[in-house]
Biotite code that builds the C-alpha atoms (Angstrom):
import biotite.structure as struc

atoms = struc.array([
    struc.Atom([99.134, 112.817, 116.682], chain_id="A", res_id=1, res_name="UNK", atom_name="CA", element="C"),
    struc.Atom([98.258, 109.920, 118.906], chain_id="A", res_id=2, res_name="UNK", atom_name="CA", element="C"),
    struc.Atom([94.637, 110.047, 118.083], chain_id="A", res_id=3, res_name="UNK", atom_name="CA", element="C"),
    struc.Atom([93.703, 106.533, 116.980], chain_id="A", res_id=4, res_name="UNK", atom_name="CA", element="C"),
    struc.Atom([92.182, 106.130, 113.505], chain_id="A", res_id=5, res_name="UNK", atom_name="CA", element="C"),
    struc.Atom([90.001, 103.169, 112.922], chain_id="A", res_id=6, res_name="UNK", atom_name="CA", element="C"),
    struc.Atom([90.240, 101.482, 109.483], chain_id="A", res_id=7, res_name="UNK", atom_name="CA", element="C"),
    struc.Atom([87.640, 98.811, 109.055], chain_id="A", res_id=8, res_name="UNK", atom_name="CA", element="C"),
    struc.Atom([88.101, 95.961, 106.633], chain_id="A", res_id=9, res_name="UNK", atom_name="CA", element="C"),
    struc.Atom([85.139, 97.069, 104.548], chain_id="A", res_id=10, res_name="UNK", atom_name="CA", element="C"),
    struc.Atom([86.635, 100.609, 103.993], chain_id="A", res_id=11, res_name="UNK", atom_name="CA", element="C"),
    struc.Atom([89.961, 99.449, 102.710], chain_id="A", res_id=12, res_name="UNK", atom_name="CA", element="C"),
    struc.Atom([90.996, 98.651, 99.191], chain_id="A", res_id=13, res_name="UNK", atom_name="CA", element="C"),
    struc.Atom([93.701, 96.251, 100.278], chain_id="A", res_id=14, res_name="UNK", atom_name="CA", element="C"),
    struc.Atom([91.802, 93.373, 101.737], chain_id="A", res_id=15, res_name="UNK", atom_name="CA", element="C"),
    struc.Atom([91.290, 92.233, 105.251], chain_id="A", res_id=16, res_name="UNK", atom_name="CA", element="C"),
    struc.Atom([88.730, 89.972, 106.760], chain_id="A", res_id=17, res_name="UNK", atom_name="CA", element="C"),
    struc.Atom([86.303, 92.829, 107.486], chain_id="A", res_id=18, res_name="UNK", atom_name="CA", element="C"),
    struc.Atom([85.656, 91.064, 110.879], chain_id="A", res_id=19, res_name="UNK", atom_name="CA", element="C"),
    struc.Atom([87.879, 93.323, 113.009], chain_id="A", res_id=20, res_name="UNK", atom_name="CA", element="C"),
    struc.Atom([88.673, 97.021, 112.932], chain_id="A", res_id=21, res_name="UNK", atom_name="CA", element="C"),
    struc.Atom([92.249, 98.004, 112.514], chain_id="A", res_id=22, res_name="UNK", atom_name="CA", element="C"),
    struc.Atom([93.128, 100.884, 114.842], chain_id="A", res_id=23, res_name="UNK", atom_name="CA", element="C"),
    struc.Atom([96.001, 103.101, 113.655], chain_id="A", res_id=24, res_name="UNK", atom_name="CA", element="C"),
    struc.Atom([98.034, 105.079, 116.238], chain_id="A", res_id=25, res_name="UNK", atom_name="CA", element="C"),
    struc.Atom([99.959, 107.808, 114.442], chain_id="A", res_id=26, res_name="UNK", atom_name="CA", element="C"),
    struc.Atom([103.191, 109.194, 115.949], chain_id="A", res_id=27, res_name="UNK", atom_name="CA", element="C"),
    struc.Atom([105.115, 112.118, 114.401], chain_id="A", res_id=28, res_name="UNK", atom_name="CA", element="C"),
    struc.Atom([107.501, 113.142, 117.167], chain_id="A", res_id=29, res_name="UNK", atom_name="CA", element="C"),
    struc.Atom([108.694, 111.847, 120.545], chain_id="A", res_id=30, res_name="UNK", atom_name="CA", element="C"),
    struc.Atom([106.277, 114.067, 122.464], chain_id="A", res_id=31, res_name="UNK", atom_name="CA", element="C"),
    struc.Atom([103.374, 112.281, 120.784], chain_id="A", res_id=32, res_name="UNK", atom_name="CA", element="C"),
    struc.Atom([104.612, 108.767, 121.750], chain_id="A", res_id=33, res_name="UNK", atom_name="CA", element="C"),
    struc.Atom([101.735, 107.299, 123.793], chain_id="A", res_id=34, res_name="UNK", atom_name="CA", element="C"),
    struc.Atom([102.737, 105.924, 127.229], chain_id="A", res_id=35, res_name="UNK", atom_name="CA", element="C"),
    struc.Atom([100.537, 102.871, 126.632], chain_id="A", res_id=36, res_name="UNK", atom_name="CA", element="C"),
    struc.Atom([102.868, 101.793, 123.748], chain_id="A", res_id=37, res_name="UNK", atom_name="CA", element="C"),
    struc.Atom([106.440, 101.839, 125.148], chain_id="A", res_id=38, res_name="UNK", atom_name="CA", element="C"),
    struc.Atom([108.897, 102.686, 122.372], chain_id="A", res_id=39, res_name="UNK", atom_name="CA", element="C"),
    struc.Atom([111.393, 100.023, 123.424], chain_id="A", res_id=40, res_name="UNK", atom_name="CA", element="C"),
    struc.Atom([108.645, 97.391, 123.289], chain_id="A", res_id=41, res_name="UNK", atom_name="CA", element="C"),
    struc.Atom([107.611, 98.564, 119.781], chain_id="A", res_id=42, res_name="UNK", atom_name="CA", element="C"),
    struc.Atom([111.171, 98.511, 118.559], chain_id="A", res_id=43, res_name="UNK", atom_name="CA", element="C"),
    struc.Atom([111.759, 95.016, 120.064], chain_id="A", res_id=44, res_name="UNK", atom_name="CA", element="C"),
    struc.Atom([108.636, 93.623, 118.350], chain_id="A", res_id=45, res_name="UNK", atom_name="CA", element="C"),
    struc.Atom([109.579, 95.288, 115.096], chain_id="A", res_id=46, res_name="UNK", atom_name="CA", element="C"),
    struc.Atom([112.950, 93.571, 115.271], chain_id="A", res_id=47, res_name="UNK", atom_name="CA", element="C"),
    struc.Atom([111.323, 90.204, 115.880], chain_id="A", res_id=48, res_name="UNK", atom_name="CA", element="C"),
    struc.Atom([108.554, 90.548, 113.311], chain_id="A", res_id=49, res_name="UNK", atom_name="CA", element="C"),
    struc.Atom([110.919, 91.614, 110.564], chain_id="A", res_id=50, res_name="UNK", atom_name="CA", element="C"),
    struc.Atom([112.861, 88.374, 110.750], chain_id="A", res_id=51, res_name="UNK", atom_name="CA", element="C"),
    struc.Atom([114.554, 87.013, 108.638], chain_id="A", res_id=52, res_name="UNK", atom_name="CA", element="C"),
    struc.Atom([114.814, 90.381, 106.854], chain_id="A", res_id=53, res_name="UNK", atom_name="CA", element="C"),
    struc.Atom([115.426, 92.497, 109.969], chain_id="A", res_id=54, res_name="UNK", atom_name="CA", element="C"),
    struc.Atom([118.071, 95.086, 110.712], chain_id="A", res_id=55, res_name="UNK", atom_name="CA", element="C"),
    struc.Atom([119.934, 95.300, 113.970], chain_id="A", res_id=56, res_name="UNK", atom_name="CA", element="C"),
    struc.Atom([118.154, 96.847, 116.981], chain_id="A", res_id=57, res_name="UNK", atom_name="CA", element="C"),
    struc.Atom([120.430, 99.916, 116.856], chain_id="A", res_id=58, res_name="UNK", atom_name="CA", element="C"),
    struc.Atom([119.547, 100.400, 113.223], chain_id="A", res_id=59, res_name="UNK", atom_name="CA", element="C"),
    struc.Atom([115.835, 100.189, 114.008], chain_id="A", res_id=60, res_name="UNK", atom_name="CA", element="C"),
    struc.Atom([116.203, 102.706, 116.802], chain_id="A", res_id=61, res_name="UNK", atom_name="CA", element="C"),
    struc.Atom([118.093, 105.066, 114.551], chain_id="A", res_id=62, res_name="UNK", atom_name="CA", element="C"),
    struc.Atom([115.362, 104.784, 111.880], chain_id="A", res_id=63, res_name="UNK", atom_name="CA", element="C"),
    struc.Atom([112.683, 105.575, 114.484], chain_id="A", res_id=64, res_name="UNK", atom_name="CA", element="C"),
    struc.Atom([114.682, 108.529, 115.812], chain_id="A", res_id=65, res_name="UNK", atom_name="CA", element="C"),
    struc.Atom([114.877, 109.870, 112.201], chain_id="A", res_id=66, res_name="UNK", atom_name="CA", element="C"),
    struc.Atom([111.084, 109.288, 111.750], chain_id="A", res_id=67, res_name="UNK", atom_name="CA", element="C"),
    struc.Atom([110.474, 111.358, 114.933], chain_id="A", res_id=68, res_name="UNK", atom_name="CA", element="C"),
    struc.Atom([112.662, 114.239, 113.670], chain_id="A", res_id=69, res_name="UNK", atom_name="CA", element="C"),
    struc.Atom([115.360, 113.906, 116.222], chain_id="A", res_id=70, res_name="UNK", atom_name="CA", element="C"),
    struc.Atom([118.649, 115.837, 115.806], chain_id="A", res_id=71, res_name="UNK", atom_name="CA", element="C"),
    struc.Atom([117.103, 118.036, 113.079], chain_id="A", res_id=72, res_name="UNK", atom_name="CA", element="C"),
    struc.Atom([116.243, 115.165, 110.781], chain_id="A", res_id=73, res_name="UNK", atom_name="CA", element="C"),
    struc.Atom([113.359, 115.691, 108.311], chain_id="A", res_id=74, res_name="UNK", atom_name="CA", element="C"),
    struc.Atom([111.153, 113.314, 110.261], chain_id="A", res_id=75, res_name="UNK", atom_name="CA", element="C"),
    struc.Atom([108.343, 111.092, 108.970], chain_id="A", res_id=76, res_name="UNK", atom_name="CA", element="C"),
    struc.Atom([106.378, 108.977, 111.455], chain_id="A", res_id=77, res_name="UNK", atom_name="CA", element="C"),
    struc.Atom([105.503, 105.720, 113.010], chain_id="A", res_id=78, res_name="UNK", atom_name="CA", element="C"),
    struc.Atom([102.198, 103.917, 112.641], chain_id="A", res_id=79, res_name="UNK", atom_name="CA", element="C"),
    struc.Atom([101.079, 101.297, 115.166], chain_id="A", res_id=80, res_name="UNK", atom_name="CA", element="C"),
    struc.Atom([98.391, 98.921, 114.077], chain_id="A", res_id=81, res_name="UNK", atom_name="CA", element="C"),
    struc.Atom([96.200, 97.297, 116.613], chain_id="A", res_id=82, res_name="UNK", atom_name="CA", element="C"),
    struc.Atom([93.249, 94.963, 116.513], chain_id="A", res_id=83, res_name="UNK", atom_name="CA", element="C"),
    struc.Atom([91.164, 94.354, 119.673], chain_id="A", res_id=84, res_name="UNK", atom_name="CA", element="C"),
    struc.Atom([93.780, 96.323, 121.723], chain_id="A", res_id=85, res_name="UNK", atom_name="CA", element="C"),
    struc.Atom([96.707, 94.039, 120.526], chain_id="A", res_id=86, res_name="UNK", atom_name="CA", element="C"),
    struc.Atom([99.638, 95.006, 118.400], chain_id="A", res_id=87, res_name="UNK", atom_name="CA", element="C"),
    struc.Atom([99.365, 93.577, 114.881], chain_id="A", res_id=88, res_name="UNK", atom_name="CA", element="C"),
    struc.Atom([101.805, 95.699, 112.917], chain_id="A", res_id=89, res_name="UNK", atom_name="CA", element="C"),
    struc.Atom([104.132, 98.638, 112.719], chain_id="A", res_id=90, res_name="UNK", atom_name="CA", element="C"),
    struc.Atom([105.243, 101.023, 110.026], chain_id="A", res_id=91, res_name="UNK", atom_name="CA", element="C"),
    struc.Atom([108.299, 103.424, 110.054], chain_id="A", res_id=92, res_name="UNK", atom_name="CA", element="C"),
    struc.Atom([108.427, 106.152, 107.394], chain_id="A", res_id=93, res_name="UNK", atom_name="CA", element="C"),
    struc.Atom([111.416, 108.506, 106.882], chain_id="A", res_id=94, res_name="UNK", atom_name="CA", element="C"),
    struc.Atom([110.943, 111.721, 104.904], chain_id="A", res_id=95, res_name="UNK", atom_name="CA", element="C"),
    struc.Atom([113.875, 112.119, 102.503], chain_id="A", res_id=96, res_name="UNK", atom_name="CA", element="C"),
    struc.Atom([113.631, 115.935, 102.068], chain_id="A", res_id=97, res_name="UNK", atom_name="CA", element="C"),
    struc.Atom([114.526, 115.277, 98.420], chain_id="A", res_id=98, res_name="UNK", atom_name="CA", element="C"),
    struc.Atom([111.160, 115.364, 96.700], chain_id="A", res_id=99, res_name="UNK", atom_name="CA", element="C"),
    struc.Atom([111.290, 115.968, 92.987], chain_id="A", res_id=100, res_name="UNK", atom_name="CA", element="C"),
    struc.Atom([114.304, 113.841, 92.267], chain_id="A", res_id=101, res_name="UNK", atom_name="CA", element="C"),
    struc.Atom([114.169, 111.213, 95.015], chain_id="A", res_id=102, res_name="UNK", atom_name="CA", element="C"),
    struc.Atom([110.768, 110.034, 96.367], chain_id="A", res_id=103, res_name="UNK", atom_name="CA", element="C"),
    struc.Atom([109.575, 112.090, 99.282], chain_id="A", res_id=104, res_name="UNK", atom_name="CA", element="C"),
    struc.Atom([109.335, 109.120, 101.709], chain_id="A", res_id=105, res_name="UNK", atom_name="CA", element="C"),
    struc.Atom([111.071, 105.890, 102.432], chain_id="A", res_id=106, res_name="UNK", atom_name="CA", element="C"),
    struc.Atom([108.908, 103.114, 103.843], chain_id="A", res_id=107, res_name="UNK", atom_name="CA", element="C"),
    struc.Atom([111.766, 101.996, 106.013], chain_id="A", res_id=108, res_name="UNK", atom_name="CA", element="C"),
    struc.Atom([109.932, 99.170, 107.905], chain_id="A", res_id=109, res_name="UNK", atom_name="CA", element="C"),
    struc.Atom([106.572, 97.495, 107.731], chain_id="A", res_id=110, res_name="UNK", atom_name="CA", element="C"),
    struc.Atom([106.043, 94.455, 109.921], chain_id="A", res_id=111, res_name="UNK", atom_name="CA", element="C"),
    struc.Atom([102.965, 92.382, 110.734], chain_id="A", res_id=112, res_name="UNK", atom_name="CA", element="C"),
    struc.Atom([102.800, 89.960, 113.693], chain_id="A", res_id=113, res_name="UNK", atom_name="CA", element="C"),
    struc.Atom([103.592, 86.423, 112.353], chain_id="A", res_id=114, res_name="UNK", atom_name="CA", element="C"),
    struc.Atom([100.262, 85.035, 113.599], chain_id="A", res_id=115, res_name="UNK", atom_name="CA", element="C"),
    struc.Atom([98.413, 87.815, 111.791], chain_id="A", res_id=116, res_name="UNK", atom_name="CA", element="C"),
    struc.Atom([100.004, 87.402, 108.337], chain_id="A", res_id=117, res_name="UNK", atom_name="CA", element="C"),
    struc.Atom([97.824, 86.501, 105.409], chain_id="A", res_id=118, res_name="UNK", atom_name="CA", element="C"),
    struc.Atom([94.798, 88.385, 106.751], chain_id="A", res_id=119, res_name="UNK", atom_name="CA", element="C"),
    struc.Atom([95.256, 91.542, 104.669], chain_id="A", res_id=120, res_name="UNK", atom_name="CA", element="C"),
    struc.Atom([96.738, 93.606, 107.537], chain_id="A", res_id=121, res_name="UNK", atom_name="CA", element="C"),
    struc.Atom([99.928, 94.375, 105.660], chain_id="A", res_id=122, res_name="UNK", atom_name="CA", element="C"),
    struc.Atom([97.942, 95.913, 102.762], chain_id="A", res_id=123, res_name="UNK", atom_name="CA", element="C"),
    struc.Atom([95.748, 97.843, 105.147], chain_id="A", res_id=124, res_name="UNK", atom_name="CA", element="C"),
    struc.Atom([98.847, 99.269, 106.956], chain_id="A", res_id=125, res_name="UNK", atom_name="CA", element="C"),
    struc.Atom([100.349, 100.230, 103.613], chain_id="A", res_id=126, res_name="UNK", atom_name="CA", element="C"),
    struc.Atom([97.092, 101.923, 102.623], chain_id="A", res_id=127, res_name="UNK", atom_name="CA", element="C"),
    struc.Atom([96.992, 103.853, 105.944], chain_id="A", res_id=128, res_name="UNK", atom_name="CA", element="C"),
    struc.Atom([100.657, 104.826, 105.365], chain_id="A", res_id=129, res_name="UNK", atom_name="CA", element="C"),
    struc.Atom([100.060, 106.132, 101.808], chain_id="A", res_id=130, res_name="UNK", atom_name="CA", element="C"),
    struc.Atom([97.071, 108.103, 103.106], chain_id="A", res_id=131, res_name="UNK", atom_name="CA", element="C"),
    struc.Atom([98.906, 109.578, 106.021], chain_id="A", res_id=132, res_name="UNK", atom_name="CA", element="C"),
    struc.Atom([102.109, 110.791, 104.319], chain_id="A", res_id=133, res_name="UNK", atom_name="CA", element="C"),
    struc.Atom([101.908, 112.968, 101.208], chain_id="A", res_id=134, res_name="UNK", atom_name="CA", element="C"),
    struc.Atom([104.294, 112.480, 98.269], chain_id="A", res_id=135, res_name="UNK", atom_name="CA", element="C"),
    struc.Atom([105.922, 109.565, 96.536], chain_id="A", res_id=136, res_name="UNK", atom_name="CA", element="C"),
    struc.Atom([107.399, 106.557, 98.294], chain_id="A", res_id=137, res_name="UNK", atom_name="CA", element="C"),
    struc.Atom([110.191, 104.088, 97.855], chain_id="A", res_id=138, res_name="UNK", atom_name="CA", element="C"),
    struc.Atom([111.285, 101.031, 99.769], chain_id="A", res_id=139, res_name="UNK", atom_name="CA", element="C"),
    struc.Atom([114.063, 98.485, 99.851], chain_id="A", res_id=140, res_name="UNK", atom_name="CA", element="C"),
    struc.Atom([113.090, 94.822, 99.775], chain_id="A", res_id=141, res_name="UNK", atom_name="CA", element="C"),
    struc.Atom([115.196, 91.699, 99.517], chain_id="A", res_id=142, res_name="UNK", atom_name="CA", element="C"),
    struc.Atom([114.739, 89.840, 96.222], chain_id="A", res_id=143, res_name="UNK", atom_name="CA", element="C"),
    struc.Atom([113.526, 86.686, 97.961], chain_id="A", res_id=144, res_name="UNK", atom_name="CA", element="C"),
    struc.Atom([111.152, 88.458, 100.341], chain_id="A", res_id=145, res_name="UNK", atom_name="CA", element="C"),
    struc.Atom([107.588, 87.245, 99.678], chain_id="A", res_id=146, res_name="UNK", atom_name="CA", element="C"),
    struc.Atom([106.289, 90.667, 100.640], chain_id="A", res_id=147, res_name="UNK", atom_name="CA", element="C"),
    struc.Atom([107.344, 91.878, 97.218], chain_id="A", res_id=148, res_name="UNK", atom_name="CA", element="C"),
    struc.Atom([104.056, 90.515, 95.862], chain_id="A", res_id=149, res_name="UNK", atom_name="CA", element="C"),
    struc.Atom([102.051, 92.680, 98.199], chain_id="A", res_id=150, res_name="UNK", atom_name="CA", element="C"),
    struc.Atom([104.098, 95.797, 97.406], chain_id="A", res_id=151, res_name="UNK", atom_name="CA", element="C"),
    struc.Atom([103.450, 95.204, 93.699], chain_id="A", res_id=152, res_name="UNK", atom_name="CA", element="C"),
    struc.Atom([99.745, 94.669, 94.479], chain_id="A", res_id=153, res_name="UNK", atom_name="CA", element="C"),
    struc.Atom([99.388, 98.072, 96.050], chain_id="A", res_id=154, res_name="UNK", atom_name="CA", element="C"),
    struc.Atom([101.202, 99.823, 93.297], chain_id="A", res_id=155, res_name="UNK", atom_name="CA", element="C"),
    struc.Atom([104.903, 99.813, 93.945], chain_id="A", res_id=156, res_name="UNK", atom_name="CA", element="C"),
    struc.Atom([107.033, 99.170, 90.930], chain_id="A", res_id=157, res_name="UNK", atom_name="CA", element="C"),
    struc.Atom([110.614, 97.895, 90.528], chain_id="A", res_id=158, res_name="UNK", atom_name="CA", element="C"),
    struc.Atom([112.424, 100.824, 89.004], chain_id="A", res_id=159, res_name="UNK", atom_name="CA", element="C"),
    struc.Atom([116.077, 100.382, 89.940], chain_id="A", res_id=160, res_name="UNK", atom_name="CA", element="C"),
    struc.Atom([118.453, 97.718, 91.114], chain_id="A", res_id=161, res_name="UNK", atom_name="CA", element="C"),
    struc.Atom([120.199, 99.033, 94.271], chain_id="A", res_id=162, res_name="UNK", atom_name="CA", element="C"),
    struc.Atom([123.944, 98.917, 94.383], chain_id="A", res_id=163, res_name="UNK", atom_name="CA", element="C"),
    struc.Atom([125.978, 99.824, 97.413], chain_id="A", res_id=164, res_name="UNK", atom_name="CA", element="C"),
    struc.Atom([129.608, 100.619, 98.215], chain_id="A", res_id=165, res_name="UNK", atom_name="CA", element="C"),
    struc.Atom([130.229, 99.948, 101.859], chain_id="A", res_id=166, res_name="UNK", atom_name="CA", element="C"),
    struc.Atom([133.222, 100.958, 103.881], chain_id="A", res_id=167, res_name="UNK", atom_name="CA", element="C"),
])
């Protein structure tokens, strides 16, 4: 599904300057990964742009593998956001395969280039994500992450406190 989808600022409910079109490249499996967007480059930028809330590069790679349906995983997808041919953001979605009792999708990663933040691109990427993947969504976000405001603005609610037991 590497057919680009243009999302103009005027057509989006989530803001944006309206001055530039946001092109969305959609990838559902490895065979659709466009050669002009090397996966290792995308994963490296994702790692950098998620700071200080980033996971390790191997964790990001594993989430992208899952999103692409590798090793029989339920899949999901990757969205690459571009403006004027330059990367401005990335989204990684994993399907849970548990719709009905757990949300259908996890918005694993959303990252916007640091110099592009505050321009409405994060909201536009979330909007494109919600339009691309059917079903309910959940995400994990650190309490102190300022992106929580954006997530609330587009309709995410805080339903549970997450607790973990790690080995």
